[in-house]
N, C-alpha and C positions, 0 to 999 in steps of 0.2 A: 473099406477104411474109407472116411469122408475126405472130397476132394479137400489140400489144404488151400486152393485158390483159384480163385475164378473173379474176373477184372470185367467190370462194366464201365460205358462212356457214357453220357451223355446232358447236353444242357453246364459246359464249364464244369462240370462237376465227374470223377474218379468215384469208383463206388472195388474197394475191397472186400469181396465177402472169404473171411477164414474160416474154414471146417477140421474135426479132428483136434491133432495134437500137436503145437504148436514148441517142438523143442529146439535142438539147438539143429539142428541135423534140416529139419524143415521150415528154421528161418530163415534160413541162409535162399536158399532158394525162393522163398515167398519176396524174399528183401528186396532182389536180384529184378521179380520180374515187375513189383510195382515202383522200382524206383524207373524200369525200363520204361513204363508204361506213363511215371510223371510225367519225367522229361520227353516222350513224346508227345501224348496230349497239350502237355502244359497247363491243367486245369486252374480253374479258381478254389477250388475246393475236395479233397480225399478225404472222403471215407472208410475209416477201416470198420467192417461194422465183424465186429468176436461173439455174434450171439450162439454161435455154430460150433466152438472151440470148447474143445470135451478137457483141456490138459493145457500150461504155459506155462513156461518157468520162466525167469531172468532171461532168456533168449529170448521169447513173447516182449519182452519190458520192453527192453534193447531196442527191437526189429519197431518198435512204436514209438522209441524218443529219436531214433535215428529219424525215421519221417515224420517226423517231425521237425529236428532241421531242414532236411530236405525241402518240405511245403514252405519252410520258410525263405529258401533260399531262391523259389522260384515266385513268393508273392504270394502263395495258399493260403490256406487254413486248414487244418485237420482236426478230423472229427471222429470223436469213437461213436461207434452205434453198440447199442444191446449190449454192455459189459458186462459181468456176472460179479456178483457181489465181492469173489474173490478175488479178482484183475480191481475193482472199483477199491480194497484195500492195498493191492500190492503200488496202484496209483498214487492212493493217498501216503503210504510208505515215502513214496520217489517225491514226493511233492508235486508230481506232474500234476494232478488235480488239479489244481489250479492253473496250468496251462494248456491243458486239450479240454476246449468242448465234449460231453456224454452226453447223447439222445441215449434212450431207452424209447422203442419200438413196442407196440405191446403186442 
């Protein structure tokens, strides 16, 4: 099973690499670890790379929405990296595609 979360920090950017399944059970621990790192490092940018996420339900969407609020709280920006077409559809339905920058790496 793929590790749910790996964190990396450098140059005022916190990167959260997510993998595997992002359901309710995993979202709780992932959210807690990202928030702890956010408030420890106070980065200018949080990048959430979800390119290795196999499955994401509404809990994953909630995780993204909550991190958007947390980044605004500390004056940082949120970037979603490598979202699948399914995740992009979820973001569009929730109208989050207008609020969160997304980037796709080759």
